[in-house]
C-alpha positions as CSV (number, residue, x, y, z in Angstrom):
1,M,55.4,-47.5,-8.6
2,K,52.5,-49.6,-7.5
3,I,49.0,-49.0,-9.0
4,R,47.0,-46.8,-6.6
5,T,43.5,-47.6,-5.6
6,L,41.2,-45.0,-7.1
7,V,37.7,-44.6,-6.1
8,I,37.3,-46.5,-9.3
9,A,40.2,-48.8,-8.4
10,L,39.4,-51.5,-11.0
11,A,42.8,-52.8,-11.1
12,M,43.1,-53.4,-7.4
13,A,39.5,-54.8,-7.3
14,V,40.1,-57.3,-10.0
15,I,43.7,-58.2,-9.0
16,A,43.6,-58.1,-5.4
17,P,39.9,-58.1,-4.0
18,N,41.0,-58.7,-0.4
19,A,43.4,-55.9,-0.2
20,A,42.8,-53.3,2.5
21,R,40.9,-50.1,1.4
22,A,42.8,-46.9,1.6
23,D,41.4,-43.9,3.7
24,E,39.6,-42.8,0.7
25,G,36.0,-41.9,0.4
26,M,33.4,-39.0,0.8
27,W,30.5,-41.1,2.2
28,L,26.8,-40.4,2.2
29,L,25.7,-40.0,5.9
30,S,22.6,-42.1,5.6
31,L,24.7,-45.2,4.4
32,I,27.5,-44.7,6.9
33,G,26.3,-47.9,8.8
34,K,28.0,-49.9,6.0
35,N,31.4,-48.5,6.9
36,Y,30.9,-48.9,10.6
37,S,33.2,-51.9,11.3
38,D,35.8,-50.1,9.4
39,M,35.4,-46.8,11.4
40,Q,35.7,-48.8,14.6
41,R,39.0,-50.3,13.3
42,A,40.3,-46.8,12.9
43,G,39.1,-45.9,16.3
44,F,35.6,-44.5,16.3
45,K,33.6,-44.8,19.6
46,L,30.2,-43.7,18.6
47,T,27.4,-45.3,16.6
48,P,26.2,-44.6,13.1
49,E,23.0,-43.0,14.7
50,D,25.2,-40.5,16.5
51,I,26.3,-39.2,13.1
52,Y,23.0,-39.4,11.2
53,S,19.5,-39.9,12.5
54,I,16.2,-38.4,11.7
55,N,14.6,-39.3,15.0
56,R,16.9,-37.6,17.4
57,A,19.8,-34.9,17.7
58,C,23.0,-36.1,16.1
59,L,26.4,-34.7,14.6
60,K,24.5,-33.7,11.3
61,D,22.7,-31.3,13.1
62,A,25.8,-29.2,13.9
63,I,27.2,-29.2,10.5
64,V,26.5,-26.1,8.2
65,G,26.8,-25.6,4.4
66,L,27.6,-21.9,3.7
67,G,26.1,-20.7,0.6
68,N,24.6,-17.4,-1.1
69,A,21.0,-16.7,-1.4
70,G,21.0,-17.1,-5.2
71,S,22.3,-20.7,-5.0
72,P,21.9,-21.9,-1.3
73,F,22.4,-25.6,-2.4
74,W,25.8,-24.9,-3.7
75,H,28.1,-24.7,-0.6
76,F,31.4,-22.7,-1.0
77,C,32.5,-23.7,2.4
78,T,31.4,-25.6,5.8
79,G,31.0,-24.5,9.2
80,E,30.1,-26.1,12.5
81,I,28.0,-25.0,15.5
82,I,29.9,-24.8,18.6
83,S,27.4,-23.2,21.1
84,K,23.8,-23.6,22.2
85,Q,23.3,-20.0,20.8
86,G,24.2,-20.7,17.2
87,L,27.8,-19.7,17.2
88,M,29.4,-21.2,14.2
89,S,33.1,-21.6,13.4
90,T,34.5,-21.8,9.8
91,N,37.8,-20.9,8.2
92,H,39.1,-17.3,8.0
93,H,39.4,-17.7,4.2
94,C,35.6,-18.7,4.1
95,G,34.6,-15.5,5.9
96,Y,37.1,-13.4,4.1
97,G,34.8,-11.9,1.6
98,K,32.5,-10.8,4.4
99,I,35.3,-9.4,6.6
100,Q,36.5,-7.4,3.5
101,E,32.9,-6.1,2.7
102,H,32.8,-4.7,6.5
103,S,36.3,-3.2,6.2
104,T,37.1,0.4,5.4
105,V,40.4,2.4,5.7
106,E,39.0,3.6,9.1
107,H,37.9,0.2,10.2
108,D,40.3,-2.2,8.5
109,Y,39.0,-5.7,9.9
110,L,41.3,-7.4,7.5
111,R,44.5,-5.8,8.9
112,D,43.3,-5.6,12.5
113,G,40.8,-8.4,12.9
114,F,37.2,-8.1,14.4
115,W,35.6,-9.2,17.6
116,A,32.0,-8.7,18.8
117,Y,32.2,-8.7,22.6
118,T,28.4,-8.3,22.8
119,M,25.8,-9.8,20.3
120,D,24.6,-6.3,19.3
121,Q,28.0,-5.8,17.9
122,E,27.7,-8.6,15.5
123,L,27.6,-7.6,11.7
124,P,24.8,-8.7,9.5
125,N,25.7,-10.2,6.0
126,P,22.8,-10.1,3.5
127,G,22.7,-12.9,1.0
128,L,24.8,-15.3,3.0
129,T,23.0,-18.6,3.9
130,A,23.6,-21.4,6.4
131,S,22.2,-24.9,5.4
132,I,21.7,-27.8,7.8
133,L,20.6,-31.2,6.6
134,V,17.2,-32.4,7.8
135,R,17.2,-35.7,6.1
136,M,18.2,-37.6,3.0
137,E,16.8,-40.4,1.0
138,D,17.9,-42.7,-2.0
139,V,15.3,-41.9,-4.8
140,T,17.0,-43.8,-7.5
141,D,14.2,-46.1,-8.2
142,R,11.7,-43.2,-8.3
143,V,13.6,-41.3,-10.7
144,K,14.9,-44.3,-13.0
145,E,11.4,-45.5,-13.6
146,H,11.0,-42.6,-15.9
147,L,14.2,-43.2,-17.8
148,S,15.3,-45.6,-20.5
149,D,18.6,-46.3,-22.5
150,E,16.8,-45.4,-25.7
151,M,16.3,-41.8,-24.6
152,S,18.2,-39.0,-26.0
153,E,20.4,-37.1,-23.5
154,S,18.2,-34.1,-23.6
155,D,15.0,-36.1,-23.1
156,R,16.7,-37.9,-20.3
157,Q,17.8,-34.8,-18.5
158,A,14.2,-33.3,-19.1
159,A,12.7,-36.3,-17.3
160,I,15.2,-36.3,-14.5
161,D,14.4,-32.6,-14.0
162,R,10.7,-33.1,-14.1
163,V,10.6,-36.0,-11.5
164,S,13.3,-34.5,-9.3
165,E,11.2,-31.4,-9.1
166,E,8.1,-33.3,-8.1
167,I,9.9,-35.3,-5.5
168,A,11.6,-32.3,-3.9
169,K,8.2,-30.3,-3.8
170,K,6.4,-33.1,-2.1
171,A,9.1,-33.5,0.5
172,V,8.8,-30.1,1.8
173,E,5.2,-29.4,1.5
174,G,3.8,-27.7,4.7
175,T,7.3,-27.0,6.0
176,V,9.9,-24.3,6.1
177,Y,12.4,-26.6,4.5
178,S,14.0,-26.7,1.1
179,A,14.9,-29.7,-0.9
180,R,16.7,-30.9,-4.1
181,V,17.4,-34.2,-5.7
182,R,21.1,-34.5,-6.6
183,P,22.6,-37.2,-9.0
184,M,25.4,-39.4,-7.9
185,F,27.9,-41.7,-9.7
186,N,27.4,-39.6,-13.0
187,G,23.8,-40.1,-13.3
188,N,23.6,-43.7,-12.1
189,Q,22.0,-42.9,-8.7
190,F,20.0,-40.0,-7.3
191,F,19.4,-38.8,-3.6
192,L,17.0,-36.3,-2.0
193,F,18.4,-33.9,0.4
194,V,16.2,-31.7,2.6
195,H,17.8,-28.8,4.3
196,V,16.7,-25.9,6.5
197,I,18.3,-22.9,5.2
198,Y,18.9,-20.0,7.6
199,R,19.2,-16.5,6.1
200,D,20.5,-14.2,8.8
201,V,24.2,-15.1,9.5
202,R,26.2,-12.5,11.4
203,L,30.1,-12.0,11.6
204,V,31.2,-12.5,15.2
205,G,35.0,-12.6,15.1
206,A,38.2,-12.9,13.2
207,P,41.9,-12.8,13.8
208,P,43.9,-10.3,11.7
209,S,44.8,-11.6,8.3
210,S,48.4,-11.8,9.2
211,M,47.3,-14.7,11.3
212,G,44.4,-15.9,9.3
213,K,46.2,-15.8,6.1
214,F,49.8,-16.5,7.7
215,G,52.0,-17.9,4.9
216,G,50.0,-16.5,2.1
217,D,50.4,-17.9,-1.5
218,T,53.8,-19.2,-0.3
219,D,52.5,-21.6,2.2
220,N,49.2,-22.3,0.4
221,W,48.7,-26.1,-0.3
222,S,51.7,-27.0,1.8
223,W,52.9,-28.5,5.2
224,P,54.1,-27.6,7.7
225,R,51.7,-24.9,8.2
226,H,50.9,-22.3,11.0
227,T,48.0,-20.5,9.6
228,C,45.1,-19.4,12.2
229,D,42.5,-20.1,9.6
230,F,39.3,-19.5,11.4
231,S,36.4,-16.9,11.8
232,L,33.2,-17.0,13.7
233,F,29.7,-16.3,12.7
234,R,26.2,-16.6,14.4
235,I,23.0,-18.0,13.0
236,Y,19.8,-16.0,13.8
237,T,16.2,-17.1,13.4
238,A,12.9,-15.5,13.7
239,P,11.5,-15.6,17.3
240,D,9.7,-18.8,16.6
241,G,13.0,-20.5,15.4
242,S,12.2,-20.3,11.6
243,P,14.5,-19.1,9.0
244,A,14.1,-15.4,8.4
245,D,15.8,-12.4,6.6
246,Y,17.9,-10.1,8.8
247,S,16.0,-8.3,11.5
248,K,16.7,-6.7,14.8
249,D,13.9,-8.8,16.4
250,N,15.7,-12.1,15.3
251,V,17.2,-14.4,18.1
252,P,20.2,-16.6,18.1
253,L,19.5,-20.2,16.7
254,N,18.8,-22.8,19.3
255,P,20.5,-25.8,17.5
256,K,19.5,-29.4,17.8
257,H,23.2,-30.2,18.4
258,S,26.4,-28.2,18.9
259,L,29.9,-29.7,18.9
260,P,31.7,-29.8,22.4
261,V,35.3,-28.0,21.5
262,S,38.4,-30.0,22.7
263,A,41.4,-28.5,24.4
264,G,42.7,-32.0,24.9
265,E,45.7,-33.9,23.5
266,I,45.8,-35.0,19.8
267,G,48.1,-38.0,19.1
268,D,49.6,-39.4,15.9
269,G,47.2,-42.2,14.9
270,D,44.1,-40.8,16.6
271,F,40.9,-41.2,14.9
272,A,39.6,-38.3,13.0
273,M,36.6,-37.7,10.9
274,V,35.6,-34.6,8.7
275,M,32.0,-33.8,8.0
276,G,31.2,-31.3,5.4
277,F,30.1,-30.1,1.9
278,P,33.0,-31.1,-0.4
279,G,32.5,-29.3,-3.8
280,T,33.7,-31.3,-6.8
281,T,35.8,-34.3,-7.3
282,D,36.3,-36.3,-10.4
283,H,37.5,-39.9,-9.5
284,F,35.8,-41.5,-12.5
285,L,37.7,-39.3,-14.9
286,T,39.2,-41.3,-17.8
287,S,42.7,-40.7,-19.2
288,Y,41.2,-38.5,-22.1
289,G,39.5,-36.3,-19.5
290,L,42.8,-36.1,-17.6
291,E,44.6,-35.0,-20.6
292,E,42.1,-32.1,-21.1
293,T,42.4,-31.3,-17.3
294,M,46.2,-31.1,-17.4
295,N,47.0,-29.8,-20.9
296,I,44.1,-27.2,-21.2
297,T,42.2,-26.3,-18.0
298,N,44.9,-26.4,-15.5
299,K,47.8,-25.1,-17.8
300,L,45.9,-22.1,-19.2
301,R,44.2,-21.2,-16.0
302,Y,47.6,-20.9,-14.2
303,E,49.2,-19.0,-17.2
304,I,46.4,-16.6,-17.6
305,R,45.8,-15.8,-14.1
306,T,49.4,-15.2,-13.5
307,V,49.1,-12.0,-15.5
308,K,46.2,-11.0,-13.3
309,I,47.8,-12.0,-10.1
310,N,51.0,-10.0,-10.8
311,I,49.0,-6.7,-11.5
312,L,46.8,-7.2,-8.4
313,R,50.0,-7.8,-6.2
314,E,51.6,-4.5,-7.3
315,E,48.5,-2.5,-6.9
316,M,47.5,-3.9,-3.6
317,A,51.0,-3.4,-2.2
318,A,50.9,0.3,-3.3
319,D,47.7,1.4,-1.5
320,Q,45.6,0.4,1.5
321,A,42.4,1.3,0.1
322,T,43.2,-0.8,-3.1
323,R,44.3,-3.8,-0.9
324,I,41.0,-3.7,0.9
325,K,39.0,-3.4,-2.3
326,Y,40.7,-6.3,-4.0
327,A,41.7,-8.6,-1.0
328,S,38.8,-11.0,-1.5
329,K,39.1,-11.0,-5.4
330,Y,42.9,-11.6,-5.2
331,A,42.3,-14.6,-2.8
332,S,39.8,-16.1,-4.9
333,C,41.9,-15.7,-8.1
334,S,45.0,-17.0,-6.3
335,N,43.8,-20.0,-4.6
336,Y,43.1,-22.1,-7.9
337,W,45.9,-20.3,-9.6
338,K,48.3,-22.2,-7.4
339,Y,45.9,-25.2,-7.2
340,S,46.2,-25.6,-11.0
341,Y,50.0,-25.5,-10.9
342,E,50.3,-27.9,-8.0
343,Q,47.8,-30.5,-9.2
344,N,49.5,-30.7,-12.7
345,K,52.9,-31.3,-10.8
346,A,51.4,-34.0,-8.5
347,L,49.8,-35.7,-11.4
348,K,52.8,-36.0,-13.3
349,N,55.0,-37.0,-10.3
350,L,52.5,-39.7,-9.3
351,G,52.0,-41.1,-12.8
352,T,48.3,-40.6,-12.9
353,M,47.9,-40.8,-16.5
354,E,49.3,-44.4,-16.4
355,V,47.1,-45.2,-13.6
356,K,44.0,-44.2,-15.5
357,K,45.1,-46.1,-18.5
358,E,45.6,-49.2,-16.7
359,V,42.2,-48.8,-15.1
360,E,40.8,-48.5,-18.6
361,R,42.6,-51.6,-19.8
362,E,41.2,-53.6,-17.0
363,Y,37.6,-52.1,-17.7
364,T,37.9,-53.1,-21.4
365,T,38.8,-56.8,-20.4
366,W,35.7,-56.7,-18.3
367,A,33.5,-55.1,-20.9
368,R,34.3,-57.7,-23.5
369,R,33.1,-60.4,-21.3
370,Q,29.6,-58.6,-20.9
371,R,29.1,-58.7,-24.5
372,S,27.1,-55.6,-24.2
373,P,27.3,-52.6,-26.6
374,K,26.5,-50.3,-23.7
375,Y,29.8,-51.1,-21.8
376,S,31.9,-51.9,-24.9
377,R,31.5,-48.6,-26.6
378,A,31.6,-46.4,-23.4
379,L,35.4,-45.7,-23.8
380,D,35.1,-44.8,-27.5
381,L,32.4,-42.4,-26.8
382,I,34.4,-40.7,-24.2
383,R,37.5,-40.5,-26.5
384,D,35.6,-39.1,-29.3
385,G,33.7,-36.6,-27.2
386,Y,36.9,-35.1,-25.7
387,A,38.7,-35.0,-29.0
388,A,35.7,-33.2,-30.7
389,R,36.0,-30.3,-28.1
390,T,39.7,-29.9,-27.6
391,N,40.1,-26.6,-29.7
392,I,37.0,-25.3,-28.2
393,S,37.9,-26.2,-24.7
394,E,41.3,-24.3,-25.2
395,A,39.5,-21.3,-26.7
396,N,37.0,-21.2,-23.8
397,Q,39.8,-20.8,-21.3
398,Y,41.0,-17.8,-22.9
399,L,37.6,-16.1,-23.1
400,I,36.7,-17.2,-19.4
401,E,40.0,-16.3,-17.7
402,G,41.2,-13.6,-20.0
403,L,38.2,-11.6,-20.9
404,L,35.1,-12.5,-18.7
405,S,36.8,-12.9,-15.4
406,G,39.9,-10.8,-16.0
407,P,39.0,-7.2,-15.7
408,E,35.6,-6.3,-14.2
409,A,34.1,-3.3,-16.0
410,P,33.5,-4.8,-19.4
411,L,31.3,-7.6,-18.0
412,F,29.5,-5.3,-15.5
413,A,28.9,-2.8,-18.3
414,A,27.6,-5.2,-20.8
415,R,25.0,-6.8,-18.1
416,L,23.9,-3.5,-16.8
417,S,23.6,-2.0,-20.4
418,R,21.5,-5.0,-21.5
419,T,19.3,-4.6,-18.4
420,F,18.8,-0.8,-18.8
421,Q,18.0,-1.2,-22.5
422,A,15.3,-3.7,-21.7
423,E,13.8,-1.3,-19.0
424,L,13.9,1.7,-21.5
425,E,12.3,-0.2,-24.2
426,Q,9.2,-0.8,-22.1
427,D,9.3,2.8,-20.6
428,K,11.7,5.6,-21.7
429,N,11.1,7.3,-18.4
430,A,11.9,3.9,-16.5
431,D,13.2,4.4,-12.9
432,L,16.6,2.9,-12.9
433,S,17.3,3.8,-9.4
434,K,16.0,0.3,-8.3
435,Y,19.4,-1.1,-9.4
436,Q,21.5,1.4,-7.3
437,N,22.2,-1.1,-4.5
438,Y,23.8,-3.4,-7.3
439,I,25.9,-0.5,-8.8
440,D,27.0,0.6,-5.3
441,N,28.2,-2.7,-4.4
442,F,30.2,-3.0,-7.6
443,Y,31.9,0.4,-7.2
444,K,32.6,0.0,-3.6
445,D,35.4,-2.6,-4.5
446,Y,36.4,-1.3,-7.9
447,D,39.3,1.0,-9.0
448,M,39.2,2.2,-12.5
449,N,43.0,2.4,-12.9
450,V,43.5,-1.1,-11.7
451,D,40.8,-2.3,-14.2
452,K,42.4,-0.5,-17.1
453,R,45.7,-2.2,-16.3
454,L,43.8,-5.6,-16.4
455,V,42.2,-4.9,-19.7
456,T,45.6,-3.8,-21.2
457,A,47.6,-6.6,-19.9
458,M,44.9,-9.7,-20.3
459,F,43.2,-8.6,-23.5
460,K,46.7,-8.4,-25.1
461,Y,47.6,-11.7,-23.7
462,V,44.5,-13.3,-25.1
463,V,45.3,-11.8,-28.7
464,D,48.9,-12.9,-28.6
465,N,48.4,-16.5,-27.3
466,M,44.8,-17.6,-28.4
467,N,44.3,-19.6,-31.5
468,P,43.5,-16.8,-34.1
469,S,40.8,-18.8,-35.6
470,Y,38.8,-18.4,-32.3
471,C,40.0,-14.9,-31.2
472,P,37.0,-12.5,-30.9
473,K,36.8,-10.0,-34.0
474,F,36.7,-7.0,-31.6
475,L,40.0,-8.0,-30.1
476,V,41.6,-8.6,-33.5
477,D,40.2,-5.2,-34.8
478,A,41.5,-3.4,-31.7
479,N,44.9,-5.0,-32.1
480,K,45.2,-3.8,-35.6
481,K,43.8,-0.4,-34.9
482,Y,46.0,0.4,-32.1
483,K,49.2,-1.5,-33.5
484,G,49.1,-3.7,-30.5
485,D,49.2,-0.9,-28.0
486,F,46.3,-2.1,-25.7
487,G,47.3,0.6,-23.2
488,K,45.8,3.1,-25.7
489,Y,43.0,0.8,-26.3
490,A,42.0,0.7,-22.7
491,D,42.4,4.5,-22.2
492,E,39.8,5.0,-25.0
493,L,37.3,2.5,-23.5
494,Y,37.4,4.2,-20.0
495,K,37.6,7.7,-21.2
496,K,34.4,7.4,-23.3
497,S,32.4,5.0,-21.2
498,F,29.9,6.1,-18.6
499,F,30.4,2.6,-17.0
500,S,34.2,3.3,-16.0
501,N,33.3,5.1,-12.8
502,A,30.5,5.7,-10.4
503,D,30.1,9.5,-11.1
504,A,29.9,9.0,-14.7
505,L,27.1,6.3,-14.4
506,A,25.3,8.5,-11.9
507,K,25.3,11.4,-14.5
508,F,23.9,9.2,-17.2
509,M,21.2,7.8,-15.0
510,Q,19.8,11.2,-14.5
511,K,19.1,11.4,-18.3
512,P,19.3,7.8,-19.6
513,N,18.8,6.8,-23.2
514,A,19.1,3.6,-25.1
515,K,21.0,4.9,-28.0
516,S,23.9,6.0,-25.6
517,L,23.8,2.6,-24.1
518,E,24.3,0.9,-27.4
519,K,27.4,2.9,-28.3
520,D,29.1,2.8,-24.9
521,P,32.6,1.1,-25.6
522,L,33.1,-0.7,-22.3
523,A,29.4,-2.3,-22.7
524,Q,30.3,-3.1,-26.4
525,A,33.5,-4.8,-25.3
526,G,31.8,-6.7,-22.5
527,T,28.8,-7.6,-24.9
528,E,31.3,-8.8,-27.7
529,A,33.1,-11.1,-25.1
530,I,29.9,-12.7,-24.1
531,N,28.8,-13.1,-27.6
532,A,32.2,-14.8,-28.6
533,Y,31.8,-17.1,-25.7
534,Q,28.2,-18.0,-26.6
535,A,29.2,-18.5,-30.3
536,L,31.9,-20.6,-29.2
537,N,29.9,-23.1,-27.3
538,D,27.4,-23.2,-30.0
539,E,30.0,-24.7,-32.2
540,L,30.3,-27.8,-30.0
541,P,28.9,-30.8,-31.9
542,Q,25.9,-31.7,-29.7
543,D,25.9,-35.3,-30.8
544,S,29.5,-35.8,-29.7
545,Q,28.8,-34.2,-26.2
546,D,25.6,-36.4,-25.7
547,N,27.6,-39.4,-26.5
548,L,30.4,-38.1,-24.0
549,E,27.7,-37.8,-21.3
550,R,26.4,-41.2,-22.2
551,G,29.8,-42.7,-22.3
552,I,30.9,-41.4,-18.9
553,R,27.7,-42.6,-17.3
554,D,27.8,-46.2,-18.8
555,F,31.5,-46.4,-17.9
556,T,30.7,-45.5,-14.2
557,D,27.9,-47.9,-14.2
558,G,30.4,-50.8,-15.2
559,I,32.9,-49.9,-12.6
560,L,30.0,-49.9,-10.0
561,Q,29.1,-53.4,-11.2
562,I,32.6,-54.8,-11.1
563,N,33.0,-53.7,-7.6
564,S,29.6,-54.2,-6.3
565,S,30.7,-57.4,-4.4
566,R,34.3,-56.4,-3.7
567,K,34.4,-53.0,-2.0
568,L,32.1,-50.1,-0.9
569,M,32.4,-47.1,-3.3
570,S,31.7,-43.5,-2.4
571,P,30.2,-41.1,-5.2
572,D,32.1,-38.0,-6.4
573,A,31.6,-34.8,-4.3
574,N,28.9,-32.4,-5.5
575,S,28.5,-30.2,-2.6
576,T,26.3,-32.6,-0.7
577,I,26.9,-33.4,2.7
578,R,29.6,-36.2,3.3
579,L,31.8,-37.8,5.9
580,T,35.3,-39.1,5.6
581,Y,37.2,-40.7,8.2
582,G,40.8,-41.7,8.9
583,N,43.5,-40.8,11.4
584,V,45.9,-38.1,12.5
585,M,49.1,-39.1,10.6
586,S,52.6,-38.0,10.0
587,Y,54.0,-38.8,6.4
588,D,57.3,-38.9,4.5
589,P,56.8,-36.9,1.2
590,K,60.1,-37.7,-0.4
591,D,63.4,-39.3,0.2
592,G,65.1,-38.0,3.3
593,V,62.2,-35.9,4.4
594,S,59.9,-36.8,7.2
595,Y,56.9,-34.5,8.5
596,H,55.7,-34.4,12.0
597,Y,51.9,-34.6,12.5
598,Y,51.5,-31.2,14.3
599,T,53.2,-27.6,14.4
600,T,53.3,-25.1,17.2
601,L,53.4,-21.3,17.8
602,K,57.2,-21.5,17.8
603,G,57.0,-22.1,14.1
604,V,55.1,-18.7,13.6
605,I,57.9,-16.8,15.2
606,E,60.6,-18.8,13.3
607,K,58.9,-17.9,10.0
608,E,58.5,-14.1,10.7
609,D,59.7,-12.0,8.0
610,P,59.0,-8.3,8.6
611,T,59.8,-7.6,4.9
612,S,57.0,-9.9,3.7
613,S,53.3,-9.3,4.1
614,E,52.8,-13.2,4.1
615,F,54.9,-13.8,7.1
616,A,54.1,-10.7,9.3
617,V,53.6,-11.4,13.0
618,P,51.3,-9.1,15.1
619,T,53.2,-7.4,18.0
620,R,50.7,-8.8,20.6
621,L,51.2,-12.2,19.4
622,K,54.9,-12.1,19.8
623,E,54.5,-10.4,23.3
624,L,52.2,-13.3,24.5
625,Y,54.7,-16.0,23.0
626,E,57.6,-14.2,24.8
627,K,55.7,-14.6,28.1
628,R,54.6,-18.0,27.3
629,D,51.0,-17.0,28.1
630,F,49.3,-20.0,26.5
631,G,46.6,-20.2,29.0
632,R,45.1,-23.7,29.3
633,Y,45.5,-24.6,25.6
634,T,49.0,-26.2,25.7
635,N,49.9,-29.8,25.0
636,R,51.7,-32.2,27.5
637,K,55.0,-30.4,26.3
638,G,53.8,-27.0,27.3
639,E,53.8,-26.1,23.6
640,L,50.9,-24.1,22.0
641,P,49.8,-26.5,18.9
642,T,48.7,-24.4,15.9
643,C,47.9,-27.1,13.1
644,F,47.9,-30.8,12.4
645,I,47.5,-33.3,9.6
646,T,45.3,-36.3,8.8
647,N,44.9,-38.6,6.1
648,N,41.2,-37.6,5.5
649,D,39.8,-37.4,1.9
650,I,38.8,-33.7,1.3
651,T,38.3,-31.1,-1.4
652,G,37.3,-27.5,-2.1
653,G,34.0,-26.9,0.0
654,N,35.4,-28.8,2.9
655,S,37.0,-25.7,3.9
656,G,35.9,-24.9,7.5
657,S,34.7,-28.4,7.9
658,P,34.9,-29.9,11.6
659,V,37.6,-32.4,12.3
660,I,36.0,-34.5,14.9
661,D,37.5,-37.1,17.3
662,A,36.3,-40.6,18.2
663,R,33.9,-39.2,20.8
664,G,32.3,-36.5,18.5
665,R,34.2,-33.6,19.8
666,L,35.8,-30.8,17.7
667,I,39.5,-31.1,17.4
668,G,40.2,-28.8,14.5
669,L,39.0,-27.2,11.4
670,A,40.0,-28.5,8.0
671,F,41.6,-25.9,5.7
672,D,43.8,-27.2,3.1
673,G,45.4,-30.2,1.3
674,N,49.1,-30.8,0.7
675,S,50.8,-30.2,-2.6
676,E,52.2,-33.6,-3.0
677,A,49.0,-35.2,-3.4
678,M,47.1,-32.5,-5.2
679,S,46.1,-35.1,-7.6
680,G,43.6,-36.3,-4.9
681,D,40.4,-34.9,-6.5
682,I,41.3,-37.2,-9.4
683,D,43.2,-39.9,-7.9
684,F,43.4,-40.5,-4.2
685,E,47.0,-41.2,-3.1
686,E,46.8,-43.2,0.1
687,N,50.4,-42.9,1.1
688,L,50.6,-39.2,0.6
689,Q,47.2,-37.5,0.8
690,R,46.8,-35.2,4.0
691,C,44.3,-32.9,5.3
692,I,45.6,-29.8,6.9
693,C,43.7,-28.7,10.0
694,L,43.8,-25.8,12.4
695,D,44.1,-27.1,15.9
696,S,41.1,-26.2,18.1
697,R,43.5,-25.2,20.8
698,Y,45.1,-22.4,18.8
699,M,41.4,-21.1,17.9
700,L,40.5,-21.1,21.5
701,W,43.7,-19.5,22.5
702,V,43.2,-16.7,20.0
703,I,39.7,-16.0,21.1
704,D,40.4,-16.2,24.8
705,V,43.9,-14.9,25.5
706,Y,44.8,-13.0,22.2
707,A,41.4,-11.2,21.7
708,G,40.0,-11.4,25.2
709,A,36.7,-12.4,23.9
710,K,35.7,-14.3,27.2
711,N,31.8,-13.9,26.3
712,L,32.6,-16.3,23.3
713,I,34.4,-18.8,25.5
714,A,31.8,-18.8,27.9
715,E,29.2,-20.0,25.6
716,M,31.1,-23.0,24.4
717,D,31.4,-26.5,25.9
718,I,35.2,-26.9,26.3
719,V,36.4,-30.3,27.1
720,R,39.7,-32.0,27.6
């Protein structure tokens, strides 16, 4: 197998500097002019200013980062504005949590879908934010003038935090904007991002989950795909156009730019670019980091989550109310459960470890020529840093996946108990009712019996599999006391705890006292789990971790210098807005197998399996298919396209990102990657990497013909 070009493709840069670059790269918008000639060769018809400009409306003004009020700069998904009235499309799985929150047994929007046929039917979502980039700026020199190689890592980070805060504060003085400075290339560059963040985002429409999640876990991370993965929201502002909390007086956003939605033909080889907010990639990861990722993070995440996944599947299949309560939680858990498995499989199949080691051999040769300790010691620091934390990293996975994010009640009880105790210490008659909304939100999607099963299975799994040297004492004691019967242990916890259900907690809050909080068994279990996690991390040798950070930064700096005159390089994703460009493209994943570049509604019917919730097909969809009622959304062959693939470089956070054609029109929504190249977050595979996209024609057909939401079709600029 040939050595593939990584983002840090040193081997190719040194051996073949004139070789063509792969379709790899999550590019910063303000620097996209450097890629312009390459984009033109791929088929791009617009200008760099059509993508990013601070002087006129452009594509960036239609790209939305979806976040939460507590962390609006960390975007869990991307959306795009598709009308002059602030209508926004994103993936169904991005809106899934909000659809679930609005669902009840009587109004099961997960099962039946939801459509607002007038604006007054749109549903508010407190806490959901929509962020649009105003401008960005390279502030590397302004930050680095306060740094030196002689600084300790803690002093260096303190200086970065201080000057970054000053730069961000000055950038938004006298405006309604928000700003943050973000590091790039592992702390070797720094960029300022200024956003306008809207706080009133309302649910407008979503197909049934049988369409929006068609294929479920079975089809996840795979092609061919037939998933109708979209939902619609609308951004609202105060009457003066400024960001505002939800109010009946708010008005739809009048955006600077909205994307025309294409109902036209898509061909194999057509230009395609994706703009969005990719979460995290690690293209500079060394072989030492890769070993930890494969053998600890991915391996244990998959194994431990399997325990949780199996329980949730059983409980959700048995009861509609439970299915609604746990739908979003299950989706969140299962997504990276399968991702971890598929990524390890791809990393092994593609020989990524050897690719990394080859890059390191080439780097070492270069570093020796520099005769600089800064570069020659980098890989040693990285190796030793990972080695020093191996056992702790493994134990951390058991604590995080098995105890802290396995069952819910212990952590909830610990946090609320600590909060209540602090209140009662200050005033024994403290009013705890101010936390009622938080409490109600927790119990709304909680089932005590499900949580008991999770404690029983996951706590036992941790005891049986975790290194005994790091296993929390309370678990070891429980295992001994109950002779390994964690079912009895769980019964005791939930029977004696007033955090186990809403009624018991409400009764306690009528006459609260700190002593009872200290003795509550669920709160004690959660507190012990938290303490064990904190104590474990305190064992990390600080010197080796500082050296690891320094080694990674210096290694990355060396790679940048090596490639400075040879190739453009993009920084790893970090939830800041990026652009990736390429083409619609078929592929051959293995011997004797060729995949076409698009799928059609026929495939939905062919995959139907009435015995499987993953492949159920709504009756109305089947009726429309039988009548061939596809409206104006067919291709030249008379088919209704559902999904297509491109070779764009994407990752988590890109979900919902617009797929844009050569003339700036929306042709689809990115929603997944392919399992054969799940190594892409670490090592881009130019021959196999594919971005799986919902075809805009399928989305339009569902809105128009399936749902009859003519009001939404009327506000879009639909082009052919």
